[in-house]
N, CA and C atoms as a LAMMPS dump frame, in Angstrom:
ITEM: TIMESTEP
0
ITEM: NUMBER OF ATOMS
381
ITEM: BOX BOUNDS ff ff ff
-5.0000000000000000e+02 5.0000000000000000e+02
-5.0000000000000000e+02 5.0000000000000000e+02
-5.0000000000000000e+02 5.0000000000000000e+02
ITEM: ATOMS id mol type element x y z
1 1 1 N -331.394 -322.895 -269.505
2 1 2 C -332.717 -322.566 -269.438
3 1 3 C -332.373 -321.502 -270.712
4 2 1 N -333.779 -321.948 -270.971
5 2 2 C -333.903 -321.483 -272.435
6 2 3 C -335.861 -320.43 -272.561
7 3 1 N -335.666 -319.59 -273.6
8 3 2 C -337.227 -319.388 -273.266
9 3 3 C -337.606 -318.065 -274.587
10 4 1 N -338.105 -317.554 -274.593
11 4 2 C -338.872 -316.751 -275.886
12 4 3 C -338.525 -315.341 -275.506
13 5 1 N -338.294 -314.724 -276.248
14 5 2 C -337.564 -312.999 -276.376
15 5 3 C -338.864 -312.604 -276.739
16 6 1 N -339.907 -312.447 -277.241
17 6 2 C -341.213 -312.272 -278.16
18 6 3 C -342.093 -312.662 -278.177
19 7 1 N -343.661 -312.431 -278.059
20 7 2 C -344.346 -312.988 -277.99
21 7 3 C -344.35 -313.912 -279.392
22 8 1 N -345.046 -315.218 -279.562
23 8 2 C -345.16 -316.018 -280.575
24 8 3 C -346.752 -316.534 -280.784
25 9 1 N -347.116 -315.925 -282.033
26 9 2 C -348.115 -316.875 -282.42
27 9 3 C -348.405 -317.877 -283.091
28 10 1 N -349.243 -319.092 -282.817
29 10 2 C -348.984 -319.955 -282.733
30 10 3 C -350.231 -320.435 -284.248
31 11 1 N -349.426 -320.957 -284.75
32 11 2 C -350.062 -320.452 -286.358
33 11 3 C -350.45 -322.103 -286.812
34 12 1 N -349.84 -323.235 -286.48
35 12 2 C -350.252 -324.353 -286.614
36 12 3 C -349.014 -325.21 -285.649
37 13 1 N -349.25 -326.566 -285.116
38 13 2 C -348.895 -327.321 -284.57
39 13 3 C -347.286 -327.273 -284.6
40 14 1 N -346.317 -327.105 -284.2
41 14 2 C -345.182 -327.543 -284.275
42 14 3 C -344.196 -327.753 -282.99
43 15 1 N -342.865 -327.953 -283.192
44 15 2 C -341.775 -327.46 -282.294
45 15 3 C -341.3 -326.283 -281.82
46 16 1 N -341.595 -326.066 -280.536
47 16 2 C -341.475 -324.841 -279.809
48 16 3 C -339.415 -324.557 -279.552
49 17 1 N -339.685 -323.695 -280.476
50 17 2 C -337.926 -323.013 -280.704
51 17 3 C -337.702 -321.937 -279.8
52 18 1 N -336.849 -322.346 -278.928
53 18 2 C -336.84 -321.068 -277.746
54 18 3 C -335.813 -320.015 -278.573
55 19 1 N -335.499 -318.87 -278.451
56 19 2 C -334.714 -318.001 -279.268
57 19 3 C -333.512 -317.66 -278.173
58 20 1 N -333.851 -317.262 -276.674
59 20 2 C -333.068 -316.444 -276.003
60 20 3 C -332.441 -317.818 -275.356
61 21 1 N -331.202 -317.501 -275
62 21 2 C -330.422 -318.85 -274.007
63 21 3 C -330.366 -317.887 -273.18
64 22 1 N -330.976 -318.39 -271.574
65 22 2 C -330.577 -317.823 -270.47
66 22 3 C -329.14 -318.224 -269.777
67 23 1 N -328.909 -319.819 -269.5
68 23 2 C -328.065 -320.802 -269.197
69 23 3 C -327.958 -321.776 -270.054
70 24 1 N -326.679 -322.302 -270.633
71 24 2 C -326.394 -323.846 -271.354
72 24 3 C -325.67 -323.945 -271.175
73 25 1 N -324.963 -324.657 -269.891
74 25 2 C -323.935 -324.889 -269.668
75 25 3 C -323.662 -326.073 -270.41
76 26 1 N -322.411 -326.411 -271.565
77 26 2 C -322.308 -327.539 -271.842
78 26 3 C -322.259 -327.32 -273.508
79 27 1 N -323.761 -326.008 -274.204
80 27 2 C -323.795 -325.995 -275.304
81 27 3 C -325.133 -326.693 -275.953
82 28 1 N -325.944 -327.444 -275.337
83 28 2 C -326.395 -328.274 -275.416
84 28 3 C -327.843 -328.209 -276.62
85 29 1 N -328.132 -326.763 -276.121
86 29 2 C -329.441 -326.277 -276.939
87 29 3 C -329.095 -326.063 -277.966
88 30 1 N -329.916 -326.371 -279.025
89 30 2 C -329.996 -325.59 -280.235
90 30 3 C -330.839 -324.965 -280.915
91 31 1 N -330.482 -323.826 -280.51
92 31 2 C -331.789 -322.636 -281.127
93 31 3 C -332.303 -322.53 -282.39
94 32 1 N -331.936 -323.561 -283.637
95 32 2 C -332.091 -323.238 -284.57
96 32 3 C -333.062 -324.346 -285.16
97 33 1 N -333.251 -325.515 -284.354
98 33 2 C -334.726 -326.307 -284.082
99 33 3 C -334.704 -326.692 -282.858
100 34 1 N -334.588 -326.029 -281.529
101 34 2 C -335.143 -326.256 -280.424
102 34 3 C -335.013 -327.733 -279.718
103 35 1 N -333.758 -328.205 -279.842
104 35 2 C -333.723 -329.032 -279.27
105 35 3 C -332.435 -329.403 -278.45
106 36 1 N -332.753 -329.723 -277.384
107 36 2 C -331.805 -329.735 -276.544
108 36 3 C -330.841 -331.215 -276.643
109 37 1 N -329.975 -331.617 -276.776
110 37 2 C -329.304 -332.991 -277.096
111 37 3 C -328.433 -333.408 -276.151
112 38 1 N -329.106 -334.598 -275.501
113 38 2 C -328.153 -335.212 -274.192
114 38 3 C -326.442 -335.416 -274.35
115 39 1 N -325.691 -334.866 -273.32
116 39 2 C -324.262 -335.315 -273.373
117 39 3 C -323.589 -336.944 -273.183
118 40 1 N -324.619 -336.987 -272.333
119 40 2 C -324.208 -338.778 -272.055
120 40 3 C -325.559 -338.821 -271.789
121 41 1 N -325.445 -340.29 -271.614
122 41 2 C -326.647 -341.293 -271.532
123 41 3 C -327.294 -341.15 -270.403
124 42 1 N -328.996 -340.991 -269.761
125 42 2 C -329.195 -341.064 -268.45
126 42 3 C -330.131 -340.597 -267.974
127 43 1 N -330.739 -340.038 -266.724
128 43 2 C -331.696 -340.171 -266.383
129 43 3 C -332.129 -338.564 -266.222
130 44 1 N -332.971 -337.824 -266.949
131 44 2 C -332.956 -336.312 -266.868
132 44 3 C -334.217 -336.116 -266.389
133 45 1 N -334.279 -334.617 -266.039
134 45 2 C -335.425 -334.044 -265.691
135 45 3 C -335.691 -333.236 -267.072
136 46 1 N -337.361 -332.487 -267.434
137 46 2 C -337.339 -331.494 -268.132
138 46 3 C -338.218 -331.074 -267.516
139 47 1 N -338.689 -329.475 -267.621
140 47 2 C -339.293 -328.562 -267.103
141 47 3 C -339.504 -327.363 -268.38
142 48 1 N -340.872 -327.15 -268.185
143 48 2 C -341.845 -326.732 -269.366
144 48 3 C -342.554 -325.379 -268.388
145 49 1 N -342.789 -324.15 -268.751
146 49 2 C -343.565 -322.899 -268.197
147 49 3 C -343.746 -322.395 -269.444
148 50 1 N -345.415 -322.138 -269.323
149 50 2 C -345.742 -321.271 -270.221
150 50 3 C -346.879 -320.576 -270.263
151 51 1 N -347.075 -319.623 -271.105
152 51 2 C -348.582 -318.705 -270.72
153 51 3 C -348.514 -317.784 -272.223
154 52 1 N -349.891 -318.502 -271.702
155 52 2 C -350.601 -318.679 -272.773
156 52 3 C -351.946 -317.549 -273.185
157 53 1 N -352.555 -316.862 -274.883
158 53 2 C -353.762 -316.316 -274.459
159 53 3 C -354.82 -316.818 -274.804
160 54 1 N -354.805 -317.723 -275.006
161 54 2 C -355.97 -318.513 -275.412
162 54 3 C -356.454 -320.039 -274.457
163 55 1 N -357.289 -320.178 -274.188
164 55 2 C -357.856 -321.167 -273.403
165 55 3 C -357.943 -322.45 -272.727
166 56 1 N -357.811 -323.144 -274.244
167 56 2 C -357.831 -324.694 -274.128
168 56 3 C -356.721 -324.918 -274.899
169 57 1 N -355.542 -325.779 -274.397
170 57 2 C -353.876 -326.353 -275.361
171 57 3 C -353.595 -326.938 -275.199
172 58 1 N -352.751 -328.366 -275.888
173 58 2 C -352.21 -329.449 -275.365
174 58 3 C -350.928 -329.431 -276.04
175 59 1 N -350.24 -329.903 -274.768
176 59 2 C -348.544 -330.1 -275.546
177 59 3 C -348.029 -330.682 -275.543
178 60 1 N -346.99 -331.601 -275.774
179 60 2 C -345.976 -332.736 -275.915
180 60 3 C -344.618 -332.537 -275.47
181 61 1 N -344.008 -333.033 -274.997
182 61 2 C -342.543 -333.472 -274.722
183 61 3 C -342.346 -334.717 -275.83
184 62 1 N -341.464 -334.291 -276.491
185 62 2 C -340.659 -335.491 -277.619
186 62 3 C -339.091 -335.79 -277.485
187 63 1 N -339.111 -337.024 -277.937
188 63 2 C -337.787 -337.724 -277.608
189 63 3 C -337.173 -337.898 -278.885
190 64 1 N -336.443 -337.425 -279.341
191 64 2 C -336.042 -337.807 -281.268
192 64 3 C -337.752 -337.772 -282.178
193 65 1 N -338.121 -337.108 -282.165
194 65 2 C -339.263 -336.556 -282.8
195 65 3 C -341.08 -337.709 -282.249
196 66 1 N -340.403 -338.33 -281.304
197 66 2 C -341.728 -338.972 -280.559
198 66 3 C -342.197 -338.462 -279.389
199 67 1 N -343.499 -338.427 -279.154
200 67 2 C -344.142 -337.746 -278.099
201 67 3 C -344.28 -338.713 -277.132
202 68 1 N -343.814 -338.283 -276.013
203 68 2 C -343.753 -339.396 -275.077
204 68 3 C -344.046 -338.747 -273.757
205 69 1 N -344.505 -337.783 -273.942
206 69 2 C -345.457 -337.408 -272.86
207 69 3 C -346.035 -335.831 -272.989
208 70 1 N -347.407 -335.831 -272.491
209 70 2 C -348.052 -334.51 -273.215
210 70 3 C -349.395 -334.078 -271.826
211 71 1 N -349.654 -333.18 -272.101
212 71 2 C -350.628 -332.35 -270.918
213 71 3 C -351.564 -331.026 -271.602
214 72 1 N -352.714 -331.386 -271.238
215 72 2 C -353.883 -330.513 -271.485
216 72 3 C -354.284 -329.489 -270.356
217 73 1 N -354.14 -328.613 -271.002
218 73 2 C -354.937 -327.275 -269.724
219 73 3 C -356.199 -326.92 -270.634
220 74 1 N -357.159 -326.596 -269.774
221 74 2 C -358.33 -325.779 -269.82
222 74 3 C -358.313 -324.492 -268.79
223 75 1 N -358.941 -323.057 -269.699
224 75 2 C -358.744 -322.613 -268.604
225 75 3 C -359.701 -321.656 -268.96
226 76 1 N -360.757 -321.194 -268.085
227 76 2 C -361.921 -320.553 -268.754
228 76 3 C -361.804 -319.008 -268.665
229 77 1 N -360.666 -318.462 -268.873
230 77 2 C -360.848 -317.099 -269.288
231 77 3 C -359.129 -316.437 -268.521
232 78 1 N -359.166 -315.25 -268.92
233 78 2 C -357.718 -314.54 -268.477
234 78 3 C -356.899 -315.161 -269.391
235 79 1 N -355.196 -315.236 -268.703
236 79 2 C -353.9 -315.719 -269.749
237 79 3 C -353.277 -316.677 -268.673
238 80 1 N -354.077 -318.058 -269.237
239 80 2 C -353.602 -319.232 -268.387
240 80 3 C -351.757 -318.89 -268.386
241 81 1 N -351.465 -319.797 -267.329
242 81 2 C -349.802 -319.707 -267.046
243 81 3 C -350.2 -321.386 -266.522
244 82 1 N -348.7 -322.261 -267.202
245 82 2 C -349.134 -323.711 -266.503
246 82 3 C -348.139 -324.206 -266.467
247 83 1 N -347.361 -325.137 -266.069
248 83 2 C -346.058 -325.682 -266.514
249 83 3 C -345.942 -327.327 -266.345
250 84 1 N -345.161 -328.182 -266.684
251 84 2 C -345.235 -329.287 -266.82
252 84 3 C -343.882 -330.278 -266.626
253 85 1 N -343.269 -331.495 -266.404
254 85 2 C -341.686 -331.576 -266.063
255 85 3 C -342.702 -333.318 -266.277
256 86 1 N -341.036 -333.589 -267.015
257 86 2 C -340.598 -335.321 -266.783
258 86 3 C -339.722 -336.007 -266.78
259 87 1 N -339.622 -337.166 -266.242
260 87 2 C -338.596 -337.593 -266.349
261 87 3 C -338.493 -338.906 -267.234
262 88 1 N -337.324 -338.738 -267.585
263 88 2 C -337.02 -339.429 -269.378
264 88 3 C -335.645 -339.823 -268.985
265 89 1 N -335.128 -341.456 -269.133
266 89 2 C -334.063 -341.99 -269.417
267 89 3 C -333.744 -341.353 -271.491
268 90 1 N -332.554 -340.827 -271.536
269 90 2 C -332.089 -340.542 -272.629
270 90 3 C -330.498 -340.835 -272.838
271 91 1 N -330.777 -341.316 -274.294
272 91 2 C -329.453 -341.828 -274.808
273 91 3 C -328.811 -340.562 -275.192
274 92 1 N -327.231 -340.861 -274.38
275 92 2 C -326.399 -339.481 -275.395
276 92 3 C -326.546 -339.817 -276.68
277 93 1 N -326.871 -337.952 -277.4
278 93 2 C -327.041 -337.556 -279.215
279 93 3 C -328.681 -337.661 -278.931
280 94 1 N -329.358 -337.778 -278.368
281 94 2 C -330.542 -338.054 -278.51
282 94 3 C -331.168 -336.216 -278.09
283 95 1 N -332.487 -336.002 -279.138
284 95 2 C -332.755 -334.812 -278.711
285 95 3 C -333.83 -334.663 -278.01
286 96 1 N -334.445 -333.64 -276.874
287 96 2 C -335.607 -333.678 -276.357
288 96 3 C -336.101 -332.197 -276.942
289 97 1 N -337.01 -332.213 -277.469
290 97 2 C -338.039 -330.951 -277.55
291 97 3 C -339.524 -330.813 -277.055
292 98 1 N -340.044 -329.654 -277.021
293 98 2 C -341.324 -329.308 -276.881
294 98 3 C -342.144 -329.17 -278.52
295 99 1 N -343.374 -329.782 -278.314
296 99 2 C -344.149 -329.303 -279.379
297 99 3 C -345.482 -328.636 -278.81
298 100 1 N -346.139 -328.111 -279.353
299 100 2 C -347.251 -327.329 -279.468
300 100 3 C -348.366 -326.927 -279.826
301 101 1 N -349.798 -326.939 -279.697
302 101 2 C -350.488 -327.113 -280.349
303 101 3 C -350.931 -325.86 -280.866
304 102 1 N -351.395 -325.256 -282.366
305 102 2 C -351.463 -324.304 -282.672
306 102 3 C -352.775 -323.446 -282.058
307 103 1 N -353.034 -322.465 -282.455
308 103 2 C -354.088 -321.516 -281.646
309 103 3 C -353.831 -320.451 -280.27
310 104 1 N -353.989 -319.793 -280.613
311 104 2 C -353.504 -317.67 -279.912
312 104 3 C -351.768 -317.739 -279.864
313 105 1 N -351.103 -317.442 -278.68
314 105 2 C -349.899 -316.427 -278.859
315 105 3 C -349.506 -317.522 -277.302
316 106 1 N -348.033 -317.363 -277.817
317 106 2 C -347.289 -317.389 -276.668
318 106 3 C -346.546 -316.063 -276.211
319 107 1 N -346.965 -316.362 -274.488
320 107 2 C -345.617 -314.677 -274.467
321 107 3 C -344.336 -314.989 -274.243
322 108 1 N -343.65 -314.076 -274.474
323 108 2 C -342.687 -314.146 -274.335
324 108 3 C -342.129 -313.421 -273.225
325 109 1 N -340.896 -312.492 -273.189
326 109 2 C -340.246 -311.63 -272.086
327 109 3 C -341.032 -310.538 -271.847
328 110 1 N -341.26 -310.305 -270.611
329 110 2 C -341.823 -309.43 -270.417
330 110 3 C -341.047 -308.294 -269.675
331 111 1 N -340.392 -307.33 -269.933
332 111 2 C -339.631 -306.199 -269.291
333 111 3 C -338.282 -306.877 -268.81
334 112 1 N -338.113 -306.683 -267.55
335 112 2 C -336.959 -306.985 -266.754
336 112 3 C -338.127 -308.352 -266.028
337 113 1 N -338.591 -308.697 -266.101
338 113 2 C -339.111 -309.662 -265.291
339 113 3 C -338.121 -311.44 -265.984
340 114 1 N -338.079 -311.279 -266.83
341 114 2 C -337.416 -312.376 -267.545
342 114 3 C -338.613 -312.774 -268.522
343 115 1 N -338.415 -313.966 -268.374
344 115 2 C -339.212 -314.973 -269.823
345 115 3 C -340.255 -315.416 -269.239
346 116 1 N -341.544 -315.32 -269.366
347 116 2 C -342.9 -316.119 -269.176
348 116 3 C -343.422 -316.96 -269.702
349 117 1 N -342.627 -317.566 -270.786
350 117 2 C -342.269 -319.151 -271.526
351 117 3 C -340.983 -319.649 -271.21
352 118 1 N -340.846 -320.502 -270.704
353 118 2 C -339.033 -321.234 -270.607
354 118 3 C -339.339 -322.69 -270.899
355 119 1 N -338.338 -323.317 -271.22
356 119 2 C -337.517 -324.506 -270.791
357 119 3 C -336.631 -325.018 -269.838
358 120 1 N -336.052 -326.044 -269.96
359 120 2 C -334.677 -326.274 -268.91
360 120 3 C -335.078 -327.959 -268.947
361 121 1 N -333.878 -328.249 -268.567
362 121 2 C -333.662 -329.483 -268.484
363 121 3 C -332.384 -329.91 -267.866
364 122 1 N -332.055 -331.111 -267.434
365 122 2 C -330.948 -331.352 -266.605
366 122 3 C -330.581 -332.64 -266.075
367 123 1 N -329.577 -333.453 -266.001
368 123 2 C -329.12 -334.615 -265.985
369 123 3 C -329.22 -335.162 -264.313
370 124 1 N -330.044 -336.436 -264.054
371 124 2 C -330.085 -336.457 -262.545
372 124 3 C -329.307 -337.57 -262.28
373 125 1 N -329.258 -338.451 -262.563
374 125 2 C -328.189 -339.834 -263.13
375 125 3 C -327.6 -340.29 -264.122
376 126 1 N -326.497 -340.237 -264.324
377 126 2 C -325.77 -341.06 -265.996
378 126 3 C -325.665 -342.356 -265.599
379 127 1 N -325.679 -343.089 -266.652
380 127 2 C -325.763 -344.43 -266.869
381 127 3 C -324.361 -344.997 -267.407
């Protein structure tokens, strides 16, 4: 599981790079480019949770840079919290990332409560 250690302003649509690693069995997450690299081929589930300051946004799961799943949320006030998951077949060596639409900010870590925006994945079935 990886998360943001601080709030992040979103000035352009970009790949989200999580800078805080909580759990990374096998060392498959790259903190430089925000990619989880599959160690073996198989079916994986990926999960994303975020909290933003703005009211409408779109985000995408990427597989080797190609958008393979997206979600859009609209909230008419406050600080929306949202989550998404996707089940993917991933070949060994392929990368899974999150791309995020510009506008507003993402919340990072909240004191002792841990991350408010985070991402993780795990292998369901090897092939």
